[in-house]
C-alpha positions, 0 to 999 in steps of 0.5 A, spaced: 500 500 500 502 507 498 504 510 504 504 518 505 502 524 508 495 527 509 494 532 503 487 535 501 485 542 498 483 547 503 480 554 500 483 552 493 490 551 496 493 544 496 495 542 503 500 537 505 500 536 513 507 534 517 508 527 517 506 524 523 499 528 524 494 523 527 489 521 521 484 521 527 484 528 529 478 531 527 478 536 522 475 541 526 481 540 531 486 541 526 482 547 523 482 551 530 489 548 532 495 547 527 491 551 521 489 557 525 482 558 522 478 559 528 472 562 524 469 554 524 466 554 531 465 548 536 458 548 539 456 541 541 462 536 538 456 531 536 454 533 529 447 537 532 448 544 532 452 546 525 457 551 528 462 547 525 460 546 518 465 546 512 463 544 505 466 539 501 467 541 494 466 535 489 469 534 482 462 535 479 461 542 482 457 539 488 457 543 494 456 538 500 456 541 507 459 537 513 460 537 520 467 538 521 467 535 528 465 528 526 470 528 520 477 525 521 483 528 517 484 521 514 477 521 511 478 528 508 485 526 505 484 527 497 478 532 498 477 539 497 474 543 503 472 550 504 471 554 510 468 560 512 475 564 511 475 561 504 469 565 502 471 572 499 468 577 494 471 581 489 478 585 492 477 581 499 470 584 500 465 580 504 462 574 500 455 575 497 452 570 502 456 574 508 453 580 505 446 577 505 446 575 512 448 582 514 443 586 510 438 581 513 440 582 520 441 575 520 446 575 526 446 577 533 452 574 537 455 571 531 457 564 534 453 560 529 454 565 523 460 562 520 456 555 520 450 558 517 454 562 512 457 555 509 450 552 509 448 558 505 453 557 500 452 550 499 444 551 499 445 557 493 448 551 489 444 545 491 437 548 492 431 545 495 427 547 501 430 553 506 428 550 512 430 543 510 437 546 509 437 550 515 435 544 520 442 542 521 444 549 524 442 552 531 441 559 532 440 560 540 439 568 540 437 571 533 431 567 531 430 564 524 426 569 520 431 574 518 436 568 516 430 565 512 429 571 509 437 572 507 437 565 504 431 567 500 436 572 497 442 568 495 445 567 488 450 561 486 457 564 485 461 561 479 466 558 484 469 551 482 472 546 486 480 546 486 482 539 484 484 534 489 491 532 490 494 527 485 495 520 487 492 519 494 495 515 499 492 508 501 496 508 508 496 514 513 501 513 519 502 517 525 505 514 532 501 508 534 496 509 529 495 507 521 489 509 517 488 505 511 484 507 505 484 501 501 482 502 493 479 496 491 475 491 494 480 485 494 485 490 498 479 491 503 477 484 504 485 483 506 485 488 511 479 486 514 481 479 515 488 481 517 485 486 522 479 484 525 479 489 531 480 495 526 475 500 526 471 500 519 469 507 517 464 509 512 461 516 514 463 516 521 457 520 523 457 514 529 464 512 530 466 519 529 463 521 536 468 516 539 473 521 537 470 528 538 467 526 545 471 520 548 477 522 545 479 515 543 485 514 538 484 508 535 490 504 533 488 501 526 482 504 522 480 502 515 476 507 511 472 504 505 470 511 502 475 509 496 473 502 494 469 503 488 465 496 489 462 499 495 460 506 491 455 508 486 447 508 486 443 504 480 436 506 480 431 502 475 425 498 474 427 493 480 428 498 485 435 502 487 441 499 489 446 503 493 453 502 495 455 501 502 460 507 502 455 511 498 452 517 502 444 518 504 445 525 500 445 520 494 440 516 496 435 521 498 436 525 491 434 518 488 428 517 492 425 524 491 426 523 484 421 517 484 414 517 486 414 510 488 419 512 494 417 519 496 415 516 503 422 514 504 425 520 501 420 524 507 423 519 512 431 520 510 430 528 510 428 527 517 434 522 518 439 527 519 441 534 517 444 535 510 451 535 514 449 528 517 446 526 510 453 528 506 457 523 510 452 518 513 451 511 509 446 506 509 451 501 510 453 504 516 446 504 519 446 497 517 453 495 520 451 499 527 444 495 527 441 500 532 434 498 534 432 505 533 436 506 526 431 510 522 432 507 515 432 500 518 424 499 518 423 501 511 428 497 509 425 491 512 418 493 510 420 493 503 424 486 503 430 490 502 436 485 501 444 486 503 449 483 499 456 482 503 463 480 501 468 476 504 474 471 503 469 466 501 465 470 496 459 474 496 452 472 499 445 476 499 440 476 504 434 479 507 435 485 511 431 482 516 435 476 517 441 480 517 439 484 523 440 478 528 440 482 535 441 488 539 447 492 535 449 485 532 448 483 525 450 476 520 457 478 518 462 473 518 469 474 520 472 478 514 466 480 511 463 487 509 457 490 507 458 491 499 451 494 497 443 494 499 438 493 494 431 496 495 425 493 491 420 498 488 414 498 492 409 494 488 404 498 484 398 500 487 401 498 494 400 502 500 407 504 503 409 508 509 415 510 513 414 514 519 418 515 525 416 519 532 421 523 536 422 529 541 423 534 535 421 533 528 428 534 525 435 532 527 433 527 533 433 520 534 427 516 533 423 514 539 419 509 535 419 508 528 413 504 523 414 502 516 408 499 512 407 495 505 400 493 504 397 490 498 390 491 497 385 487 492 378 488 492 378 493 498 381 487 502 388 486 505 392 481 500 398 481 505 402 486 509 409 487 512 409 491 518 416 493 520 418 497 527 424 500 530 425 502 537 420 497 540 425 491 541 432 489 541 432 490 533 428 493 528 423 487 526 417 485 523 410 484 527 407 478 525 401 479 529 399 485 526 400 483 519 396 477 520 390 481 523 390 485 517 391 479 511 385 477 508 380 482 512 377 489 509 381 495 509 377 499 514 378 502 520 375 496 524 381 492 521 386 497 522 384 498 530 384 490 531 391 490 527 394 496 532 391 492 538 395 486 536 401 490 535 401 493 542 400 487 545 406 483 541 411 488 542 415 489 549 419 496 548 423 499 554 423 505 558 428 510 557 429 518 557 426 518 550 419 515 552 416 510 557 415 503 555 407 504 555 408 511 551 412 507 545 407 501 545 401 506 544 405 511 540 407 505 535 399 502 535 397 509 533 402 510 527 398 504 524 392 508 525 394 514 523 396 511 516 389 508 515 386 515 517 391 519 512 389 513 506 382 514 508 382 522 507 386 522 501 381 517 497 
């Protein structure tokens, strides 16, 4: 493997860091420390507040806001990054985005402003709903009305991303640390077999917390971002196949463009902010196997399959079989997730993907319910009801499905199925909700689905 120093393009200028720089130092700590670029702020160090937002400039011209508190230097090796210091107008004057915020009185104490400026700069090119773009930036003193007004006055600028440094190294070293960036699936599998205890890093929106909050410094990291077999997205008549290392940003764009997947698109918009979706991956959500992983219930409801690769070849299995217990999965030693196939909902079927959380946006699920229901002649031909947050893993509820199958699609049937669901689950109590709340709320999500369908009919 090619060893080398961490190198990337920063604000249009190539930078190569001194040998021995820790590849698991967060980008935020490096910016505010050795780089002396203190415009980027640290607020929560959890990827929630957006004060640390910087923008990744992709080769295709896309601008992807990310949380620099979660991004590790080894992850941004070979990328193009822009911080608030990299925005300038003509002759060194304020950039039009900065000027728009100032003229709209969209700042007060200013702590959150650099992150909002970077989000705004990306939004000016990427577009979309302003409130959704701002979901990952918290302002504690200004109020959002002038910020929203400033976003409405933005115009894209012609700036193009600078090319990343050539020939990115596949092995980054520091005292007591090795950060591997394999460039092929074979290389990844060889590393996974040789280093079973190494961190397997995709987007890092979960593992990154172990660095930003707990200040862990892992000895071995295997970053999968450069493995082409784990990248890409294909959308077709059968559904969507997405690589394990591909971001939620790409998946959301594909779902939003396909009417059959609009319910999943709605859920993905709430899965995290644009900053989180720019880094996080579906493969990471599956590998973590959290019982409250937002994306897992819709995958199970749609009968999605996961393809894994290992020393003995590849195998494919249903997502509901891949999830084996609390934060455990069916991966064998040396195996990695390669990609996920999300089947297209059958024409005419009812598909819903819902979650309840304390906040509408940027919050972890209390419970989730996804449903795929096929109707024939006003009766339920079959149903797949998948739940999250109601047990040790995301899973189907067979009793609710049986209560629906073969019966008229009406309120009485759904009430009976919701009651069966409530009796079947055994959720836990924690600070997000009591067991009783989770039980009643999950049943009510199924009831709400029927009411929405009835009102739309």
